[in-house]
C-alpha positions in Angstrom: -23.3 -18.8 23.6 -26.8 -17.5 22.8 -26.4 -15.0 25.6 -23.3 -13.5 24.0 -23.3 -10.7 21.4 -21.8 -10.8 17.9 -18.9 -8.6 17.1 -18.4 -6.4 14.0 -14.7 -5.4 13.9 -14.2 -2.6 11.4 -10.6 -1.7 10.4 -9.7 1.0 7.9 -6.3 0.8 6.3 -3.9 3.8 6.9 -6.5 6.0 8.5 -5.1 8.8 10.7 -6.8 9.2 14.1 -7.1 13.0 13.6 -8.9 12.8 10.2 -12.3 12.2 11.9 -14.5 15.0 13.2 -15.0 13.2 16.5 -11.2 13.3 16.9 -11.1 17.0 16.1 -10.6 17.5 12.3 -12.1 20.9 11.5 -13.3 20.3 7.9 -13.7 16.5 7.5 -17.1 15.7 9.0 -17.7 12.0 9.7 -21.2 12.0 11.3 -21.7 8.2 11.2 -18.5 7.4 12.9 -19.2 10.2 15.3 -22.6 8.7 16.1 -20.9 5.4 16.8 -18.7 7.2 19.3 -21.8 8.8 20.9 -23.2 5.3 21.5 -19.9 3.9 22.8 -16.5 4.7 24.1 -13.9 6.7 22.2 -10.3 5.9 23.1 -7.8 8.8 22.7 -4.6 6.8 23.4 -4.8 3.7 21.3 -1.5 2.5 19.8 -0.6 -0.2 17.2 2.2 -2.7 17.7 3.9 -1.7 14.5 3.4 1.3 12.1 3.2 -1.0 9.1 0.2 -3.0 7.8 1.4 -6.6 8.1 3.0 -6.8 11.5 0.4 -4.5 13.0 -2.4 -6.7 11.8 -0.7 -9.9 12.9 -0.5 -8.5 16.4 -4.2 -7.6 16.2 -5.1 -11.1 15.0 -3.0 -12.9 17.6 -3.2 -10.5 20.6 0.6 -10.7 20.8 3.5 -8.4 20.3 5.5 -8.5 17.0 8.5 -9.9 18.8 6.3 -12.8 20.0 4.5 -13.8 16.8 7.5 -13.1 14.6 5.8 -11.6 11.5 7.9 -8.6 11.4 7.2 -7.2 7.9 4.6 -7.3 5.1 4.7 -10.7 3.5 6.5 -12.3 6.4 4.3 -15.4 7.2 2.6 -15.9 10.5 4.2 -19.2 11.3 2.2 -22.4 11.5 1.1 -23.1 15.0 0.8 -19.4 16.1 -2.6 -19.3 17.8 -5.0 -16.6 16.5 -8.1 -14.9 17.6 -10.1 -17.1 15.2 -8.7 -20.3 16.7 -9.7 -19.2 20.2 -13.2 -18.2 19.1 -13.8 -21.4 17.2 -12.9 -23.4 20.3 -15.7 -21.5 22.1 -18.2 -22.2 19.4 -18.1 -18.9 17.5 -17.3 -18.1 13.9 -14.4 -15.7 13.0 -15.1 -14.4 9.5 -13.1 -12.1 7.2 -14.5 -9.6 4.8 -11.6 -7.6 3.2 -8.0 -7.3 3.9 -5.5 -9.1 6.2 -2.1 -8.6 4.5 -1.4 -12.1 5.6 1.1 -14.3 3.9 0.7 -18.0 4.4 3.5 -20.1 5.9 3.7 -22.4 2.9 7.1 -23.8 4.0 5.8 -24.7 7.4 2.6 -26.3 6.1 4.6 -28.4 3.6 6.9 -29.5 6.4 3.9 -30.6 8.5 2.1 -32.1 5.5 -0.8 -29.7 5.7 -2.8 -29.3 2.4 -3.2 -25.5 1.9 -6.7 -26.2 0.4 -7.8 -28.3 3.4 -10.0 -26.8 6.2 -6.9 -26.5 8.5 -4.8 -25.2 5.6 -7.2 -22.5 4.8 -7.4 -21.3 8.4 -3.6 -21.3 8.7 -3.4 -19.4 5.5 -6.0 -16.8 6.5 -4.8 -15.7 10.0 -7.3 -18.1 11.5 -10.3 -16.5 9.8 -13.0 -18.1 7.7 -12.6 -16.1 4.5 -16.0 -15.0 3.3 -14.2 -12.4 1.1 -10.4 -12.0 1.1 -9.1 -9.0 -0.8 -5.9 -7.2 0.1 -5.9 -4.9 -3.0 -2.7 -4.6 -5.1 -3.8 -7.1 -7.7 -3.9 -9.0 -10.0 -0.1 -8.7 -10.4 0.7 -8.9 -6.7 2.3 -12.2 -5.7 0.3 -12.1 -2.5 -3.1 -11.8 -4.1 -3.7 -12.4 -7.8 -7.1 -12.0 -9.4 -9.8 -11.5 -6.9 -13.6 -11.8 -6.5 -13.7 -8.0 -6.7 -12.1 -8.2 -10.1 -14.7 -10.7 -11.2 -17.4 -8.3 -9.9 -16.0 -5.4 -11.9 -15.9 -7.5 -15.0 -19.6 -8.6 -14.4 -20.5 -4.9 -14.2 -18.9 -4.3 -17.6 -15.5 -3.0 -16.4 -13.3 -5.4 -18.4 -9.5 -5.4 -18.7 -6.5 -7.5 -17.8 -6.4 -5.6 -14.5 -9.8 -4.2 -13.5 -8.7 -3.3 -10.0 -6.1 -0.9 -11.3 -7.6 0.2 -14.6 -11.0 1.2 -13.0 -11.0 1.3 -9.2 -7.5 2.8 -9.0 -7.1 4.9 -12.1 -8.6 8.2 -13.4 -9.4 9.4 -16.9 -8.2 12.6 -18.5 -10.5 15.0 -20.4 -9.3 13.3 -23.6 -10.3 9.8 -22.3 -6.8 8.6 -21.5 -6.5 6.3 -18.5 -4.2 7.8 -15.8 -2.8 5.6 -13.0 -3.4 6.7 -9.4 0.0 5.3 -8.5 1.2 8.7 -9.7 0.4 11.2 -7.1 -0.3 13.9 -9.6 -3.5 12.1 -10.6 -5.0 11.8 -7.1 -7.5 14.6 -7.7 -9.2 12.9 -10.6 -12.4 10.9 -10.0 -11.8 7.2 -9.9 -12.7 5.4 -13.2 -15.6 3.6 -11.5 -18.9 4.7 -10.1 -19.0 5.0 -6.3 -21.5 2.1 -6.0 -18.9 -0.2 -7.6 -15.8 1.0 -5.7 -13.8 -1.1 -3.2 -15.4 0.6 -0.2 -19.0 0.1 -1.4 -18.3 -3.4 -2.5 -16.8 -4.5 0.9 -19.7 -2.9 2.7 -22.2 -4.9 0.6 -20.2 -8.1 1.2 -20.3 -7.5 5.0 -24.1 -7.3 4.8 -24.2 -10.4 2.7 -22.3 -12.3 5.4 -24.6 -11.0 8.2 -27.7 -12.1 6.2 -26.2 -15.6 5.8 -25.1 -15.8 9.4 -28.7 -15.2 10.7 -29.6 -18.7 9.5 -26.5 -20.3 10.9 -27.3 -19.8 14.5 -23.8 -19.5 15.8 -22.4 -16.3 17.2 -19.8 -14.6 15.1 -17.1 -12.0 14.8 -16.9 -10.4 11.4 -13.7 -8.6 10.6 -14.7 -6.0 8.0 -11.3 -4.8 6.8 -11.4 -1.9 4.3 -8.6 -1.4 1.8 -9.0 2.4 1.8 -7.9 5.1 2.5 -4.6 3.3 1.8 -2.9 4.4 -1.4 -3.3 4.6 -4.4 -5.0 7.8 -3.3 -8.0 8.2 -5.6 -11.7 8.3 -4.9 -14.9 8.1 -7.1 -17.1 11.1 -7.8 -18.5 13.0 -6.1 -16.0 12.5 -3.3 -13.1 13.6 -5.4 -14.3 17.2 -5.5 -15.6 17.6 -1.9 -12.3 19.0 -0.6 -9.6 21.3 -1.8 -6.5 23.0 -0.5 -8.6 25.3 1.7 -9.6 22.2 3.8 -6.1 21.1 4.5 -4.8 21.4 8.0 -1.3 23.0 8.0 1.5 20.4 8.3 3.0 19.6 11.7 6.7 20.2 11.1 9.6 22.6 11.9 12.8 23.6 10.1 14.8 22.2 13.0 13.6 18.7 12.2 15.5 18.8 8.9 18.7 19.7 10.7 18.7 16.5 12.8 22.0 14.9 13.4 20.4 11.5 13.8 21.5 9.2 10.9 18.3 7.2 10.9 16.1 10.3 10.9 18.2 11.8 8.2 17.6 8.6 6.1 13.8 8.8 6.7 13.8 12.4 5.5 15.8 11.5 2.4 13.4 8.7 1.4 11.5 9.2 -1.8 8.1 9.2 -0.2 9.2 11.8 2.4 10.7 14.0 -0.3 7.4 13.9 -2.2 5.2 14.7 0.7 7.5 17.5 1.9 6.4 19.4 -1.2 3.3 21.5 -0.6 1.8 20.9 -4.1 1.9 17.1 -3.4 0.0 17.6 -0.1 -2.5 19.9 -1.9 -3.1 17.2 -4.5 -3.2 14.1 -2.3 -4.8 15.2 0.9 -8.2 16.2 -0.6 -8.4 12.7 -2.2 -7.4 11.1 1.1 -10.2 13.1 2.8 -12.6 12.1 0.1 -11.8 8.4 0.7 -12.5 8.9 4.4 -15.8 10.7 3.7 -16.8 7.9 1.4 -16.0 5.4 4.1 -18.1 7.2 6.6 -21.1 7.3 4.3 -20.8 3.6 3.6 -20.7 2.9 7.3 -23.8 5.0 7.7 -25.5 2.8 5.2 -24.3 -0.3 7.0 -25.3 1.0 10.4 -28.8 1.9 9.2 -29.2 -1.6 7.7 -28.1 -3.1 11.0 -30.7 -0.9 12.8 -33.4 -2.0 10.5 -32.6 -5.7 10.8 -32.2 -5.6 14.6 -28.5 -6.5 14.5 -27.5 -3.3 16.2 -29.1 -4.6 19.4 -27.0 -7.7 19.6 -23.7 -6.7 18.0 -20.6 -5.0 19.5 -19.1 -2.7 16.9 -15.4 -1.8 17.1 -13.9 0.7 14.7 -10.2 1.3 14.3 -7.2 1.5 11.9 -4.0 -0.5 11.4 -1.8 2.6 11.5 -1.9 6.2 10.3 -0.3 8.3 7.5 2.2 11.1 7.7 0.9 13.2 4.8 3.9 15.5 5.0 3.9 16.0 8.8 7.5 16.1 10.1 8.6 16.2 6.5 7.7 12.6 6.1 5.3 10.4 4.0 3.5 7.1 4.3 4.0 5.6 7.8 7.0 3.5 9.3 8.0 5.6 12.3 6.4 6.6 15.6 5.1 10.1 15.6 1.4 10.2 16.7 0.0 10.5 13.2 1.6 7.1 12.3 1.4 5.0 15.4 -1.7 6.2 17.2 -5.0 5.2 15.8 -8.7 5.8 16.3 -10.5 3.3 18.4 -14.3 3.4 19.1 -16.2 0.5 20.7 -20.0 0.4 21.0 -21.2 -2.4 23.3 -25.0 -2.7 23.2 -25.2 -4.6 26.5 -26.8 -2.9 29.5 -23.6 -3.2 31.4 -22.1 -0.5 29.0 -24.9 2.0 29.5 -23.0 4.1 32.0 -20.1 4.7 29.5 -22.1 5.7 26.4 -20.6 8.7 24.8 -17.5 8.6 27.1 -13.9 9.4 26.1 -11.2 7.2 27.6 -7.7 8.4 28.0 -6.4 5.0 29.1 -3.3 3.8 27.4 -4.5 0.9 25.2 -2.9 -1.2 22.5 -4.3 -3.0 19.4 -3.5 -6.4 21.0 -6.2 -5.5 23.6 -9.0 -6.2 21.0 -8.4 -9.9 20.9 -9.1 -10.6 24.6 -11.9 -8.1 24.6 -13.7 -10.0 21.7 -12.9 -13.3 23.3 -14.5 -12.3 26.6 -17.6 -11.0 24.8 -18.1 -14.2 22.9 -17.6 -16.5 25.9 -14.1 -17.6 25.3 -12.1 -18.3 28.4 -9.2 -15.9 29.1 -5.8 -17.2 27.9 -3.1 -15.2 29.6 -0.5 -17.9 28.8 -1.0 -17.0 25.1 -2.6 -13.6 24.8 -0.5 -10.5 25.7 -3.3 -8.0 25.3 -5.6 -6.9 28.1 -9.4 -7.1 28.1 -10.9 -3.7 27.6 -14.3 -4.7 29.1 -13.6 -2.9 32.4 -13.3 0.4 30.4 -16.5 -0.3 28.6 -18.5 -1.3 31.7 -16.9 1.1 34.2 -15.4 -1.6 36.4 -12.0 -2.2 37.9 -9.4 -4.4 36.2 -7.6 -2.5 33.5 -4.2 -0.8 33.7 -1.2 -0.3 31.6 2.0 1.6 32.2 3.5 1.5 28.7 2.6 0.9 25.0 5.0 -0.9 22.7 5.5 -0.7 19.0 8.2 -2.2 16.7 9.4 -1.9 13.2 11.9 -3.8 11.0 13.1 -1.5 8.2 15.6 -3.9 6.7 13.7 -3.8 3.4 13.9 0.0 3.0 15.8 2.8 1.4 16.8 3.8 4.9 18.6 0.5 5.6 20.3 0.6 2.2 21.5 4.2 2.7 22.8 3.4 6.2 24.2 -0.1 5.2 22.3 -1.5 8.2 22.4 -5.3 8.3 19.0 -7.0 8.9 19.6 -7.7 12.6 20.4 -4.0 13.2 17.6 -2.5 11.1 15.1 -2.4 13.9 13.4 0.2 16.1 11.2 -0.1 19.2 9.0 2.5 20.8 8.0 2.5 24.4 5.5 5.2 25.5 4.2 5.9 29.0 1.6 8.5 28.1 4.1 11.4 28.3 7.6 10.2 27.3 8.0 8.5 24.0 11.4 6.7 23.8 12.5 5.0 20.6 15.4 2.6 20.7 17.2 2.6 17.3 19.7 -0.3 17.0 23.1 1.0 16.1 22.2 4.7 16.8 21.3 6.9 19.7 17.7 6.9 20.9 15.0 9.4 20.0 13.0 10.9 22.8 9.9 13.1 22.8 8.1 14.8 25.7 4.5 15.0 24.7 3.6 17.1 27.7 5.7 20.1 26.8 6.0 19.2 23.1 2.7 17.6 22.0 3.6 18.0 18.3 6.8 16.1 18.8 9.0 18.7 17.1 12.0 18.5 19.5 14.0 15.3 19.7 15.6 15.0 23.2 17.4 11.8 22.5 20.8 13.6 22.7 19.9 16.2 25.4 22.5 16.5 28.1 20.0 17.8 30.7 20.0 15.6 33.8 16.2 15.2 33.7 16.3 13.9 30.1 19.3 11.6 30.9 17.3 10.2 33.7 14.2 9.7 31.6 16.2 7.9 28.9 17.7 5.6 31.5 14.3 4.8 33.0 12.7 4.1 29.6 15.6 1.9 28.6 15.1 -0.1 31.8 11.4 -0.4 31.1 12.1 -1.6 27.6 14.6 -4.1 28.9 12.0 -5.3 31.4 9.5 -5.8 28.7 12.0 -7.5 26.4 13.2 -10.0 28.9 9.8 -11.3 30.1 8.8 -14.8 29.3 6.0 -13.8 26.9 7.9 -14.5 23.7 6.9 -18.1 24.1 3.5 -19.6 24.8 3.6 -20.4 28.4 2.0 -23.1 30.6 -1.7 -22.9 31.4 -2.7 -22.3 35.0 -3.9 -26.0 35.2 -0.4 -27.2 34.1 1.3 -25.0 36.6 -0.9 -26.4 39.4 0.1 -30.0 38.3 3.7 -29.0 38.4 3.4 -28.1 42.0 2.4 -31.7 42.7 5.7 -33.2 41.7 6.2 -34.8 45.1 2.8 -36.5 45.0 3.7 -37.7 41.5 6.7 -39.5 43.0 9.3 -37.0 41.8 11.4 -36.5 45.0 13.9 -33.7 44.6 16.2 -32.5 47.4 15.3 -35.0 50.2 18.3 -36.2 52.2 16.7 -39.3 53.7 13.4 -41.0 54.7 13.1 -39.1 57.9 13.3 -35.7 56.1 10.8 -36.9 53.5 8.3 -38.0 56.2 8.7 -34.7 58.1 8.0 -32.6 55.0 5.2 -34.6 53.4 3.5 -36.0 56.5 3.3 -39.6 55.3 5.7 -42.6 55.6 8.2 -43.1 52.9 7.4 -46.8 53.0 3.8 -46.0 52.1 4.7 -44.9 48.5 3.5 -47.1 45.7 5.9 -48.0 42.8 4.6 -44.9 41.1 5.6 -42.7 44.0 2.1 -42.1 45.3 0.9 -42.8 48.9 -1.0 -46.0 49.3 -4.7 -45.7 50.3 
């Protein structure tokens, strides 16, 4: 394992791919993330397996599609026994460590059924997506049933920021000119500076904790994968000074939307447009208030990553550490008259993905851009390969990206898949959709994006002629569009009926199954003569266990 690099896997929460300068944003300059891209490969077609935090992350942490691991919504536990990236890496002698967010809910019922103590070593791993929790913090605390008081709350109190809810009262609130605390949950307060100095904010704190782990790991000797999972730029949208004032409405890119989208006859899309968050972000003054704060959060993230990367250069870790940077999904920010995430337009389901591999084998691809169709589940087998873990195609559904990093053959994909259960939502209540019908699935081939909507007609976009996805062709009567819908439906059915929803047999077990006759399991033979003709040895030579005698 000493010959293998470490892995630093950075994930920002709710970061749009196009809000980085290396992905084309004209005003939001992110030089440190750009520098990472200049040292590695920048992927332009990376898609998450769900446009929602929890299921997207569970797919990333297992290397499996949502329909396979079964964690279909935030707070839906990853069931006991579902193998994770951390489990695979530990078996290969490497550590898998968490610093930040997972949005994981523990399968308490499953652990109780199996008699697993949640506080035991196994119980902690099952409860933490297979990670060793160096610092677990999902935000939304201390009143969230998923989290409660955190180490970050303790840190704020130690710095003198004392209240019953330091996370909300300081890191996620602002203060009026008269000294009144104003909650960042209300969008109107997004342009205020957060009620905490930048050096004590969530982003700075998690950056420091990642460095703390890497210092500790140097004395451990084992290779590691550290998942540095930032809570921001996820809402509440508020950022400390000076980042709160770096951007204004002049830096906001015009929304991607058209009047015809509001005239849709699709019941589900109508319900999305009618949702509260979409109604809010359809108003220009909301965008003009929130987007500068969102941009400030990203700028702060980039500066902290610059601090982290400089420290890694100084300590020599950059020479031995693969760095991957991505997001769990995007954010509509008023595009298509929508807010938050939850559907499949590019700004929600496509994410930034940059991987810097310091090994000499990657020298030929430094600074390259890859247009390959990749998925978030591809990161698990990529990290496994880097850390010396054997490939596990009977468990892992993602595909190793190493060929794209080292310019070798071996990677291809025809379709990307993403899924969403919206049974919890305003949309399901408005449409009276039962849980088993409140489900959508996207399949995308690089041009055609087909979205199956249970109980309703599909949605179809042609990104070649309509890259902004303004025209839904799901009801088009043109022969070409009818043919595309039929082809994509068949492709989705092919994907859905594969055996990959279960963990299948290992290659070794499959080889043993081929030896049934030698094990004495004789199926289909009519008589002794036929047996002898097929196997090449006398029937009388079998031992009581069915094996030929020596």
